C-alpha positions in Angstrom: 0.0 0.0 0.0 1.1 3.5 -0.8 -0.2 6.4 1.4 -0.6 9.1 -1.3 -0.7 11.9 1.3 2.8 10.9 2.4 4.2 9.9 -1.0 3.1 12.8 -3.3 5.1 15.9 -4.0 3.5 19.2 -4.7 0.2 18.5 -3.1 -1.7 16.5 -0.5 -4.3 14.3 -2.1 -7.8 14.3 -0.5 -9.2 11.8 -2.9 -8.0 9.2 -5.4 -10.9 9.0 -7.8 -9.4 7.1 -10.7 -6.3 5.5 -12.1 -5.3 4.8 -15.7 -3.2 2.0 -17.2 0.0 4.0 -16.9 -0.4 4.5 -13.2 -1.6 8.1 -13.2 -4.0 8.9 -10.4 -6.4 11.9 -10.1 -8.9 13.4 -7.8 -8.9 16.4 -5.5 -5.9 17.7 -3.5 -4.6 20.6 -1.4 -1.9 22.7 -3.0 0.2 25.4 -1.3 -1.9 28.1 -2.8 -5.2 26.3 -3.4 -7.3 24.5 -0.8 -9.2 22.1 -3.1 -8.4 21.5 -6.8 -8.3 18.7 -9.2 -4.9 17.0 -9.5 -3.0 14.6 -11.7 -0.4 12.5 -9.9 2.2 11.2 -12.3 3.9 7.8 -11.8 6.9 9.5 -10.3 4.8 10.8 -7.4 4.6 14.4 -8.6 1.2 16.1 -8.5 0.0 18.7 -11.0 -2.7 21.2 -10.1 -5.2 20.9 -13.0 -6.9 24.2 -12.0 -10.6 25.0 -12.3 -12.8 26.7 -14.9 -12.3 30.5 -15.2 -14.3 32.3 -12.5 -14.6 29.2 -10.3 -12.7 28.5 -7.0 -12.5 24.7 -6.8 -12.5 21.5 -8.8 -12.3 17.7 -8.6 -11.3 15.2 -11.2 -13.4 12.0 -11.6 -11.9 10.1 -14.5 -8.8 9.7 -16.6 -8.0 7.8 -19.8 -4.9 6.3 -21.3 -4.1 9.6 -23.1 -4.0 11.5 -19.8 -7.2 13.3 -20.6 -9.0 14.1 -17.3 -12.6 15.1 -16.8 -14.4 16.3 -13.7 -16.3 19.1 -12.1 -15.5 22.8 -11.5 -17.2 24.4 -8.5 -18.3 28.0 -8.1 -17.1 30.3 -5.3 -20.6 31.2 -4.1 -23.8 29.4 -3.0 -24.2 27.2 -6.1 -21.7 24.4 -5.5 -21.7 22.7 -8.9 -20.9 24.9 -11.9 -19.4 23.2 -14.9 -18.0 19.9 -16.3 -14.4 20.2 -17.5 -11.9 18.5 -19.7 -8.2 18.8 -19.0 -5.5 17.8 -21.5 -2.0 18.9 -22.4 -1.9 21.4 -19.6 -5.2 23.2 -20.3 -8.6 23.0 -18.7 -11.7 23.7 -20.7 -15.3 24.2 -19.7 -17.1 21.5 -21.7 -20.0 23.9 -22.3 -17.7 25.9 -24.5 -17.1 22.9 -26.7 -20.8 22.0 -27.5 -23.3 23.7 -29.8 -25.2 26.7 -28.3 -28.7 25.8 -27.6 -27.9 22.1 -27.1 -30.5 21.8 -24.4 -28.2 21.1 -21.5 -25.7 22.9 -19.3 -23.0 20.3 -18.6 -22.4 20.3 -14.9 -20.6 17.0 -14.0 -18.2 14.9 -16.2 -18.0 11.5 -14.6 -16.2 9.3 -17.1 -13.9 9.4 -20.2 -12.9 6.4 -22.2 -9.8 5.8 -24.3 -11.7 7.0 -27.4 -12.3 10.4 -25.8 -16.0 9.9 -25.2 -17.3 11.7 -22.1 -20.3 10.8 -20.0 -21.8 12.9 -17.3 -24.8 14.9 -16.1 -26.2 18.3 -17.1 -29.3 20.4 -16.4 -31.9 21.7 -18.8 -32.5 25.5 -19.2 -34.0 27.1 -16.1 -32.6 24.4 -13.7 -29.8 25.4 -11.3 -26.5 23.4 -11.6 -26.9 22.7 -7.9 -30.0 20.6 -8.8 -28.1 18.3 -11.2 -28.8 15.2 -9.2 -32.5 15.9 -8.7 -33.4 17.3 -12.0 -30.4 16.5 -14.2 -30.1 14.6 -17.5 -27.3 12.2 -18.5 -25.2 13.2 -21.5 -22.7 11.6 -23.9 -20.1 13.7 -25.8 -18.5 12.2 -28.9 -15.3 13.8 -30.3 -15.1 14.9 -33.9 -12.1 12.8 -34.9 -10.8 10.0 -37.1 -12.1 7.5 -34.5 -15.7 8.7 -34.9 -16.4 9.0 -38.6 -19.8 10.2 -39.8 -21.0 11.9 -36.6 -23.8 14.3 -37.5 -22.7 17.9 -37.2 -19.0 17.3 -37.1 -16.8 19.5 -39.3 -14.1 17.0 -40.1 -12.1 19.5 -42.1 -11.0 20.9 -38.7 -9.7 17.6 -37.4 -6.2 18.1 -38.9 -6.1 21.9 -38.3 -3.7 22.1 -35.4 -3.6 25.9 -34.7 -7.2 26.6 -35.5 -9.7 27.4 -32.7 -12.4 24.8 -32.0 -15.4 24.5 -34.2 -18.7 24.2 -32.4 -20.6 21.1 -33.8 -24.3 20.6 -34.1 -26.4 18.8 -31.5 -27.7 15.3 -31.8 -31.3 14.6 -31.2 -30.3 12.0 -28.6 -28.6 14.7 -26.5 -25.2 13.5 -27.6 -22.9 16.4 -28.6 -19.7 16.3 -30.5 -16.4 17.6 -29.1 -14.7 19.9 -31.4 -11.2 18.8 -31.2 -9.3 15.6 -32.1 -7.2 13.5 -29.8 
């Protein structure tokens, strides 16, 4: 057994919510300048603060895949605890709501899982419902990336898959409440 609190540099883990096949662990930790944020613990024992969505104060990571893509929740500073689902990859955190089509019918509040194909599952709330009510009045969602592993997804602009320096393109919404992520893996 390894006590992560005593064997992690850069942070003190509160939770260990998932581990991937390369031994990376993530969850929530205390950092010297942040009381509760998502972290990624590399195999060498070093913890990275994944941050939180702009305007929020806290976060927690719930899932990681083989590509070190991490998903979780970003929490507001005020009375409404839940705020936005996030994706962290390659040193950047993104509010998943910024990667789906406007008017999709849901505000994405909690990202609970990500598989090795980059597909993300979680919970959101319909218009008019507070993110804090996600577990009482929420809906499940599935996000599917626009990439070479997901051909023929309605609404995906595949011309952007190979564009490295271009900003993300917002895809159309699926009738089944699936949305497509705008970037490739």
